N, C-alpha and C positions, 0 to 999 in steps of 0.2 A: 352217237359219238360218245365217247368215253373222255374227259376230261381230269388229268391228273396233275396237281401242283405238288411239287418236291419243295423242301424247304429245310435248310440249315440255320441253325442260330445258337447264341448264347456261349460260343466259344471263341472263334477265331474266324473272321471274314463269313459272314451270314450272307445268304443268298436265296434266291426263289427260282425255280425252274417250270414250266410248263409243257406237259406233253399230252396231245390229244391224238388218240387213235394211233398211239407208238409213235408219231412224228414230233421231233423235239422243235416247239413253236419259238419258245424264248427262253432266255436262262440271262441273269445280271446279277452282280453282288450288290449289297446295299450301300457299300463305302462309296460307289460312283454317284449316288444320289445326296447322300448326306454330306458327301466330303469329308468325312473321318475315316482315314486309313484302317483298313481291317476292323470296320464296326462290326461289333459283335451282338447287336441289339437286335430286337425282332426286325424281319427284313420287310418292312410295311410298303416302302416305296418301290422295292424290287419286286413284291407280290403284285402291287398296283399296275406296275409297267406290264408284268408278264400276263396278267388276265387282259388287258388294254391290247396288247399285242395280239393276242389269241382272239380277240373279240368276246369273251368270256366273261360272264357275270358271276359273281360267287355262287349264286343259287344253281348255277350249271355244272360246278364242279362235284366229280363223282367220288374223288379220293383227296386226301390231303395227308402227305405223307411226310413224317419228319424222319431225319438221316440217321437217327441212334436211339437207344432207349435209355431213357433218362434215369430209370430206377436202377437198371442194371449198372450204369455210370455210377450212380449214387452209392450202391451197395461196395463197388470197388474202393471209392474214397473211404468210407467207413471202415471197410477192412483193413485198409493202408494205414489209416490214422492210428487204429486201434494196435495194429502190429508195432508202430514205433512210439507209442505213448509212452511216457508225458511228453516226448520231444516235439510232435506235431502240434501241440495244442494252440499255437499263435496261428499255426496255418490254418488249422481246423475252425478257430473263432472267425477268421476272416472269410472263410469260404462258406460256412453254415448258413448265413443269413439268406445269401442269394439262392441257395438252394431251398430252404424252407419257404421264400417268399415267392419264388418265381419258377425255378426248374422241374420242382416236383408236381407243378399244377399247370403241366404245359397243355394238357387237354384243355383247360380253361382258358388257357392264354391263347390257343389256337382258335377256339371257337370265338373268344372277344374279337381277335383282331381281323377274323374272317366272317364278321357278322353278315348273315345271309347264305352261309353256306351250312347251313344245318343238315340238309339231306347228305352231304360228303360224309364218307366213312374216313376214320382217321386209322392210320397205321403208322406204326412205329419200326423201322427197319434198324437191324445191327449196322453199326458204324461201319464195320469192313465189308458187311454186304452192299452198301451204298458206293463204297469206294471200288468193291469188284464190278458192280453193276455198271458203274460209270465208264469203267475200262473196258469191257467187254461188249456191252450192248451196242456202243455206237461205233465199234471198231469194224473194220472190212472184212473180219474172219468169221466162217461158220463155226469154227472150233478152234479154242487157243487155251493155252494155260495162261493163268493169271497171278500176279504176285502184288499183293498191296503193302506197304511199309510207310507208318507215320509214327506220331508220338505214342500216342494211344487213343482208342476207342473206348469202348467198355472195358473190356480186359485185353483184347488182342492190340498186339503192337505192329505184328506182320502176320499175313495169310499166304498160303499156297492153294491154288484150286484149280478147277477147269470149267470153262464156259462152253457150252454145246447146244448149237440150236438157240432155244430160248431159257435155258435153264442152267444155275450155278452149282457148283458141287465144291464144298471146302474139303481140303485134304490134310493141311498142316496149318498150326499157328504157334506163332511165339506170344507170351503172355508177360504183361506189366509184372514186374518192374523192368524189364530186361528188354530194350528198345533202342534201336538204331536211331530213331528221331530224336529221342532224348539225349543219346550219347552226343550227337551232331550238335544240339542245342547247348548242351553243356559245354562244349569248346566255342560255341557262338556267344555264349554268355562271358566266360573266361576271357576270351580275346577282346570285349569291351563291345559286342554288338547286341543289338536288342533281340531277345528270342522270339521266334515266328514271324521275324521281318529281317534279320541280319545275317540270316543264312546264306543267301545270295552274297554277302559282302566277304564272308567267311571263304566260299567257294572261289570268289575271284582273287582273294588274296593267296590262296594256295599256291599257285604257279612261282610265287615271289620267293617260295621256302624251299626246304627240302625235307623229307619225312624223317628227320633224324630222331622223333619221338615215336616212330611206329613200334618200335620193340617195348617202349614204355606201356603203349595203350594194350598191347597185345599180352604183355607179360603181367601187368598189375591190373588193368581195368576190364578187359575184354577175354573171357576164356572161349574162343571161337572154335566151334567144330567144323568138321570137312562139308556138312551138307548147310552151311552157314548159320545154324542156330548158334547161341550163345547164351553167356550169363555175365552178367556185369557185377563187378565187386561193390556192393552198395556203400561199402565202407569210404568210399572217395567221393559219394555224390549226396545231395542235399535235397534232390526235388520231391521225394515221398514224403517228408516230412516238414520241410522248411519252405522259406521264401525266397532262396536261392537254388541253383541249379548243383554247384559244387561247393565243397567243404575245404578246410584247412589241409585236410591229408591229400586231396587233389592239389592245391596251391602249392605245398611243400614238394610234391612229386615232379612238379613241371616248373619249378623254380623263381616262384615268387607270387604275390598276390594277384588278383584278376586286373585286368586293363581297365581303367575308367574310361568312359564313352568318349572323352576328349583328350584321351592320354596318348602320348606318342605311340606310334606303332614300331615296334623293335624287330630284329629280326627273328628274334624267338617266337613272337606271335605269327609270323610269315611260315617258321617251321612247324609251329601247331597246327596251322591251317593245312598246310601240305599233309603231315602226318595223319590227322583225322580223315582228310578227304581219301589218301591212299587206303585207309582202312575200311572206309564207305564204300569204295568203290570194289575192294576184296568181298567184304560179305554180301553185298548187291551180286555180285557175280556167283559168290557160292550158292547164294539161294535161287538164283536162276538155273544154276545146274542142277540144283535138287529138284526144282520145279520140272525141268526136261526128264530128269530121272523117273521121276513119280507119272508124269501125264504121257509122255512120248510124243508130245504135240508138236508141230512145225513152227508154231507160233506164239507169241507171247505177250500180253498186254499189262499194262502199269497202271497204279493209281496211288493215291497216298502222298502226305508231304514230300517223303523222301524221293519220291519219283518226278520231282521237279529238280534233283539235282543233275543237272545235264551232263556234268563230268561224269558220274557213274553212268548214266545212260550211254553216253559214248562209249565207255569201255565194255558196256556190257553188248553193243551191236558189234565192235570191233572184235571181241574175244569170246563172247556167248555163244551156246550151243544152238542158240534159235535162228532160223532163216528169216522173220521178220518180226518186228517189234511195233506196238500201237501203244503210245503213251496218252492218257487223257489230257488236254489241255489245261484244265481246271482241275489238276490232281490233288489239291488240297481240299480242306473242309467244302469250299463253294460248290465243288464238283458232286460233293455228297448229297446235293441237294437234287441235281440232274439224276444221280444214280438212283436214287431212292424212288423217284418217278418211273424210273425205266424198269426197276426191279419188281414194281406191283405191275406194269403193264405186261410184262414178258414172263417173269418167274411166277408170279402168284397168279395170275389173270391167265396165264398159258397162251398168250395169244402168238402165233407163228412170228418167225424173224426172218427177213430175207436182208443180209447185209447188202450195204450200199458199196459199189466198186472201189471207191476211193475211203468213205467212213460216212457216218451219218450225223457229224458234228458239224457240217456246213462250214467248215473254216474257222469252228467257234465264233462267227461272227452272229450273235444271238442277242444282242442288245438293242437299244433304241436307234432309230436313224432321224435324219431332219432333212426336209427337203429345202430346195432353193428359195422357195417362198417364205418360210420361216427364217430362213439365214438373213435373207435382204431386208426384211422388216426390223430384224434385231441390229443389224449394221447400220440402218439408216436412223436408227433410234439413238445408236451411239456416236452419231456423224462421223462415222469411219468410211475414208476413202476407199472405194475398193472397186475392182473390175470384174464384170460378169463374163465370164467367158464360155458361152455355151457348147461350143465346138470343141470336144472332148481332146482330140487329136493337138489342137493350137493350145490347149491348157497344159497338157502334158508337155509339149515341146518347152513353152515357158516355164514349166517349173524344173524341168530336166537342166535347162540353160543356168536358171539361178543356182542349182545345186553343183554344176561343174563350174561354175564362176566361184564357189568357195563360201555361197550362202547355207544357211541353215534353216529349213523350212518346217513349219507346223502344218501336218497333213490330217485333215479330218473328211472321212468319206466313209457314207454306209453305215451299217449297223456297228454297233461298238463291240469289242471283244468279250468273250467271257472267259476268265482266268486271269493270271497275273502279266502276260506277255501283250505287249503292242505287237499285232501281227498286219499293220498295214489300214488299219481302220483310224485308230487315234495315235498316230505315230509322230517322231522328229526324225527328220531326216536328212542326211549329209554326205559327202563325197568321202568314200571309204580311201581314196586316194591321196586325201590331205594329209600331211604329216602333223600337223598342229590341231587337228579337227577334235582329237580325244580331250586333249586338256581343255580345249574352247567349250566344248560340250559340257564337261564335268563341272567344270569351274563358272561358268557363265551362264549355262543354259538350266542345268540340271541342279548345280549348288551341291554337289556331293563330293564323295573323296575322290581324288584323281588316278588313284591306281585302278578303279573300277571299269572293266573293259565295255565297249560297245559291241553288239551284234550286228553281223551281217545278213541281209536278203538278197539272195540272188534268184534268178531265173532258174526254174527247176531244171531245164533242159541244159543248163551252163554249170550246174552245181560240181560235178565230177571234174571238171576242167580247172576248178579253183580250188576245193577241198577234198579232203582224202572220205570220200563217202563212195560208195558203190553206185552204179548207174542206175539201179534199181531201188536204191534206198531214198526215201525223201524225208524231209524233216521240215513240215509245213507249220508245226506248231513250235518252233524254236526249243525242242526238247533235247537236242543232241549237241554234242562239243565235237568238233573235228579239227584235225590238222588242217592249216593252208599248205598246200602243195608245194614242195620245195622249189619248183620251177619258179615260184614266185618270191621266194626268199630272196634278201639280198646280202651280199658280204658285208659285214660287220667292219668298221673301222677299229684301230687298236682301242681308240677311246670308247667306242661303244662296245667293245668287249670287256674293257675294264668296268664300265657303267653295269654291264650286265652280269656281272661277277655278283653272288650270293652276297657279299659283303659290303655291296656298291648301296650308294642312296637310292631308296624307293623312288623318288620322284626323278632322278636320272634314268633308272631302267625302265619307267612307263615312257620316256621322250625318245626312248631309243628306236629309231625307223628300222624294223626288221624284215619288212616285205613290201611288195606292190601295193598292199592294202593296210598301210600303218594304223589306220583309225580303228580297225577292227581285229588286228592280229595281237593275240595277247603275248606276254612275255616268254611263254611257252611255245608259240607259234600255232596256238590254238584258235579257235571262235566257235561261237554258240550261234550256228547255222540256221536259219530260216530258209526253204526253197518256197518259191513261189509258183503258183500255177494259176493259168487262166480260169479254170473251172470255180476254184474256192477263192482267189483273189480278185479277180476281174480288172478293175480299173488299177489297182495297184500293179498288177503284172505288167500291164501295158505300160504305168510309167517306168517301170524297170526298163521294158524295150525301147523306151523314148530314150532313156539315159545310155543304155548300150548304144544306140545307133548314133548318138551324137559324141561318145567317148571311147567306144570300144570296149568299156568295162560293163559286164551284166549286174554289179554289185551294188549296194546302197546301205549305209550305216542306217540301222532301224532301232530306235530307242523310243520307250513309251512317253506319250505325250503328258507330261506332269514335270513337277520338281520334287526335290527330296521331301520325304513326308507326306506327299499328296497323292491322293488315288488319281488313276489315269482319267484325262478329262472325259466328260459324259456329253455333255449338251455344247452349242457354239458359244454359250456365255462363257462356259468354262475354258474352252480352248481361247478364245480372245483375251480373257483376263490372264491366263498362264503366258501367251503370247505378248502381251503388253507388259508384263513383270519381267522379262527376260529379254536375252540379247539375240532372240530369232531374229532373222532377217525379213521372212515372209510366213504369212499365213495363207492356208488354202482351206476355205469351207464350202465344200461341194465344188461348186463351177465358181466361186467368188475367190479372187486373189486379192490379198492384202500385201502392201509392201509397208514396212517399217519406215523407210526414209520417204516415203510420202504422207505420213501420217501429219497432221499441222497440231497435234495436241498430243504429244508423247508425255507418258506418266513421269510424273516430279519424282524425286527420289524418296520421299515420304511414302507416296502412294506404292512405289516398288516394295520398299520395305515392310510396309503393313502387310503385303501379299505375302512376302518371302517366311516372314516371321508368324504367318496364319497357322502353317502346319509344323507338326512335331517332327523333328529329326527321327529317322527311323532306324 
């Protein structure tokens, strides 16, 4: 037996993953255990979970693999600070203590945190090796091109290469400070959202605008070449030497100072979001075409934080040269822990690889699970009235009826998802046909901006009847945006057409009913689709079948089980607390059903407010 523990930490979204004899046994982000969103500390609890899930003691570990090379990253930081000195001194002064105290002593940290694992060899992979490995090795392809895109690793910000059997080969790289991830984050920050978590918001805001600033971006900021490589004009940015992403010259170019987080969203911000989204899609498409030209491979795999941009992915699927795509569901730094472990098993140890027919990611359901006995004990301790429904068909029929009647249901089943998306294990579910559901869920459940869209999950075999997805294209990890088919569009009234106008009020545009699935149809008639199949999703698939049998609709709203600023719930206790603090109508914890209107001790306003203010807005 060969046990390999992969770790990502100390930047964004720390995680651990365990691979035993090439099989992915477990993977989880530290935030799910500490309840601190994007926790960047050492993933002690995620490590403990992974070892427990595999029945592995630290002494049985053969390799501990860190997802990047800290000394090479430190070299990049020093060179950058020196190049901009003395302008970057303040940033340098703030960054150096943690490097000198912790990050440069990572071997010591790993040995200390994993006491008892002295026999395990320490390996440090390159950041983009970890991304590429996370994309290729779990994929269903024997051979594929890979494209990795993020902010920055050591020096690389994007790479192109090939995976063949059990080996990776790198062909091209884009180097810091020229970075698509940092470019997108600069606009995220400028539009008033938090870097490394607000990029989703910018992507969701983009359809409300027009790409009127695209020429400004391509003329002043980005010197874009036909092969997708580019150079940024750094005189508009501050991320190399300062504590902000943009500078006064950037602000002057785009018409004013950055929006404050609580500032009014103006049409200018929507147009900026649209413009950078169009630029991002064009760059990704050009890079993919270059990858195809270099490799002549029919398949492409992607990872890195930019690979979470499902709008760009959707365009790549529609317009790109590749026959098939596979995108790592934990595409950001968390997935680097998994990629690092797989890189050692396949590429370094040279073990043979046989791709799984779908993939070997197991639906990305790689986190903890909780049985009915543990859940019943907890609910009894809470004096929570609940009904245990052991007959799965009866349970699913009840839940489908609750949703069809307008209820919003917290759904907790099986192993927790690895990655940022809820995929049917820790989800909040609703009826996509309900025209008021988007506003209700955003304002009373998620406590977030009203413009943010919700994603549909759909039976795999029904997807092409509702969304513009080819019959052979699946999206099990919610990584593609596709249009809602025109036969499901609704004719707009004159009032709705006026509201949809670019100059119209944002809230009015959100509330326009555009299709027979209004809760998941974005302003541009797009949707971030998850296809659900029985092999990966089991009970969740059968729930969709029960809903279709009852309503004729094979689609549900699927959003993550959390509130704004909170990590996705991990334990039954997390789920119950979130349920009690929001306006969800029902909670399903495995076979237990809890109805809000049957509780004799609903939380008071003070308790609810305490929970809602516990998590920082993201």
